[in-house]
C-alpha positions as CSV (number, residue, x, y, z in Angstrom):
1,M,59.4,-267.0,61.0
2,S,58.1,-269.7,63.3
3,T,56.6,-269.2,66.8
4,L,57.4,-271.2,69.9
5,F,55.8,-271.6,73.2
6,V,58.4,-272.0,76.0
7,G,56.9,-273.0,79.3
8,N,58.0,-274.0,82.9
9,L,60.2,-271.0,83.3
10,A,61.4,-269.9,86.7
11,W,59.5,-266.8,87.9
12,G,62.7,-264.8,87.7
13,T,63.7,-265.8,84.2
14,T,63.9,-262.7,81.9
15,S,63.5,-262.3,78.2
16,E,67.3,-261.6,78.0
17,T,68.2,-264.9,79.7
18,L,65.8,-267.0,77.6
19,E,66.8,-265.2,74.4
20,A,70.5,-266.0,75.1
21,K,69.7,-269.7,75.6
22,L,67.6,-269.9,72.4
23,G,70.2,-268.0,70.5
24,E,72.5,-271.0,70.9
25,V,70.4,-272.9,68.3
26,G,69.2,-270.1,66.0
27,T,68.2,-266.5,65.5
28,V,65.6,-265.1,67.9
29,V,63.4,-262.4,66.4
30,S,61.5,-261.7,69.5
31,C,61.1,-263.1,73.0
32,D,58.1,-262.1,75.2
33,T,58.1,-263.4,78.8
34,G,55.3,-260.9,79.8
35,T,55.3,-258.2,82.4
36,V,56.8,-258.6,85.8
37,R,54.2,-258.6,88.6
38,N,55.3,-258.7,92.3
39,G,58.8,-259.6,91.1
40,R,57.6,-262.5,89.0
41,T,57.1,-263.1,85.3
42,R,54.2,-265.3,84.1
43,G,56.3,-268.5,83.8
44,W,56.1,-268.9,80.1
45,A,57.1,-267.1,76.9
46,I,56.2,-266.7,73.2
47,V,59.3,-266.7,71.0
48,E,59.6,-265.9,67.3
49,M,62.5,-267.8,65.6
50,S,63.7,-266.6,62.2
51,S,62.9,-269.9,60.5
52,E,60.9,-273.2,60.9
53,A,64.2,-275.1,60.9
54,E,65.6,-273.1,63.8
55,A,62.3,-273.5,65.7
56,N,62.5,-277.3,65.2
57,A,66.2,-277.2,66.3
58,A,65.1,-275.3,69.5
59,I,62.5,-278.0,70.2
60,S,64.8,-280.9,69.7
61,Q,67.8,-279.4,71.5
62,L,66.2,-277.4,74.3
63,E,63.1,-279.5,75.4
64,G,63.9,-280.5,79.0
65,C,67.0,-278.3,79.1
66,D,67.7,-276.8,82.5
67,V,67.5,-273.0,82.7
68,E,67.8,-271.4,86.2
69,G,66.8,-274.7,87.8
70,R,63.7,-275.5,85.7
71,N,63.4,-278.0,82.8
72,L,62.0,-276.1,79.8
73,T,58.9,-277.1,77.9
74,V,59.5,-276.1,74.2
75,R,56.9,-276.6,71.5
76,L,55.4,-274.9,68.5
77,D,52.8,-272.3,69.7
78,Q,49.4,-273.7,69.2
79,K,47.5,-270.5,69.0
80,P,45.9,-270.1,65.6
81,G,46.4,-266.9,63.7
82,D,43.8,-264.2,63.7
83,G,40.6,-265.4,62.0
84,A,42.0,-268.9,61.8
85,R,40.4,-270.3,64.9
86,A,38.4,-273.4,64.1
87,P,34.7,-273.1,65.2
88,R,33.8,-275.2,68.3
89,A,32.0,-278.3,67.2
90,P,28.4,-278.6,68.6
91,R,27.9,-281.3,71.2
92,A,25.8,-284.3,70.2
93,A,22.7,-284.9,72.3
94,G,24.0,-288.3,73.4
95,A,27.5,-287.0,74.4
96,A,26.5,-286.3,77.9
97,A,25.2,-289.8,78.5
98,A,28.1,-291.4,76.9
99,G,30.5,-289.2,78.8
100,G,28.8,-290.0,82.0
101,Q,29.2,-293.7,81.5
102,R,32.9,-293.4,80.8
103,R,33.5,-291.1,83.8
104,S,34.9,-292.9,86.8
105,G,36.2,-291.6,90.1
106,G,35.5,-287.9,89.3
107,D,33.8,-285.3,91.5
108,P,30.7,-287.0,93.0
109,A,29.0,-283.6,92.8
110,L,29.0,-283.9,89.0
111,A,27.5,-287.4,88.9
112,G,24.5,-287.4,86.6
113,K,24.9,-283.8,85.8
114,P,24.4,-283.1,82.1
115,E,27.3,-281.8,80.1
116,C,26.8,-278.2,79.0
117,S,30.1,-276.5,78.3
118,S,29.9,-272.7,77.8
119,G,33.3,-272.6,76.3
120,F,34.4,-269.9,78.7
121,Q,35.5,-272.0,81.7
122,I,38.5,-274.3,82.1
123,V,39.5,-276.9,84.7
124,A,43.1,-277.0,86.0
125,R,44.0,-280.3,87.6
126,N,47.1,-281.7,89.4
127,L,47.4,-278.6,91.6
128,P,49.4,-278.7,94.9
129,W,47.2,-278.2,97.9
130,S,49.1,-275.0,98.6
131,V,47.7,-273.3,95.5
132,T,45.0,-270.7,96.4
133,S,42.2,-269.3,94.3
134,E,44.2,-266.0,94.1
135,M,47.3,-267.8,92.8
136,L,45.1,-269.6,90.2
137,R,43.6,-266.3,89.0
138,G,46.9,-264.6,88.8
139,T,48.4,-267.4,86.7
140,F,45.6,-267.4,84.1
141,E,45.1,-263.7,84.0
142,Q,48.3,-263.7,81.9
143,I,46.1,-265.2,79.1
144,G,43.3,-262.7,79.4
145,P,40.6,-261.2,81.7
146,V,39.3,-263.7,84.3
147,T,35.8,-263.3,85.7
148,H,36.1,-266.1,88.3
149,A,38.7,-268.4,89.6
150,E,38.2,-270.9,92.4
151,I,40.0,-273.9,94.0
152,A,37.6,-276.8,94.7
153,C,37.8,-277.7,98.5
154,H,36.4,-280.4,100.7
155,E,33.4,-279.2,102.6
156,D,34.4,-280.9,105.9
157,S,38.1,-279.9,106.1
158,G,38.3,-277.0,103.7
159,R,41.3,-278.7,102.1
160,S,42.0,-278.3,98.4
161,K,40.9,-281.1,96.2
162,G,43.8,-280.4,93.9
163,W,41.9,-278.8,91.1
164,G,40.1,-275.5,90.3
165,T,38.1,-273.7,87.7
166,V,38.8,-270.5,85.8
167,R,36.2,-268.6,83.8
168,F,37.4,-266.1,81.2
169,E,35.5,-263.2,79.6
170,K,36.3,-264.6,76.1
171,A,36.0,-268.1,74.8
172,E,39.2,-267.7,72.8
173,D,41.1,-267.1,76.0
174,A,39.9,-270.3,77.4
175,D,41.1,-272.1,74.3
176,D,44.5,-270.4,74.6
177,A,44.8,-271.4,78.3
178,I,44.3,-275.0,77.3
179,A,46.8,-274.8,74.5
180,R,49.5,-272.9,76.4
181,F,49.2,-274.0,80.0
182,G,48.9,-277.7,79.7
183,G,52.0,-279.2,81.3
184,V,53.2,-275.9,82.6
185,E,54.2,-276.1,86.3
186,L,52.3,-274.2,89.0
187,A,53.9,-274.4,92.5
188,G,56.1,-277.3,91.3
189,R,53.5,-279.5,89.6
190,P,52.6,-279.7,85.9
191,M,49.0,-278.7,85.3
192,T,46.5,-280.6,83.3
193,V,44.2,-278.0,81.7
194,M,40.9,-278.8,79.9
195,M,37.6,-277.3,79.0
196,D,35.0,-277.5,81.8
197,R,32.3,-279.7,80.4
198,Y,29.8,-278.7,83.1
199,A,29.9,-274.9,83.1
């Protein structure tokens, strides 16, 4: 079997609908779109295809395909198997200085701040101004327990800066969020998700 990540689903897309679409290119062993909350699914699914060849066929034929008004993102699931997760590489002492020199245009509040990633917090960028901290939390709670989620706002106007941070209880959930939610749309815009280098 081979596992696929299928993202950018409409909130109302069910396992049955997605399974029928994927069934056009191969045999679907399982299709998990998550539980429905407030009439919405989580917006992505984990799908087991019966073979690697069928998984590759799904990627080549269904990537960008329209399902219920949304263009699918289809790729191999990047979550390592149990016990197979690579250890996080230690940061070199000079990485902060080098990173600071390369950084341009970022949040002024982070200027000169040393890099010290905990591995538990991610940054989600390219968010519409309409996305609230509650929406951000609800989205990433589909991965695992979230201890804090906050949209960064301008102090003078209170308007969103278009990015936010999410802190998980487990470091592996932060890794999964990066692997699974990068490029997935939230409120109509594809998110960029990365590890928070400063928290």
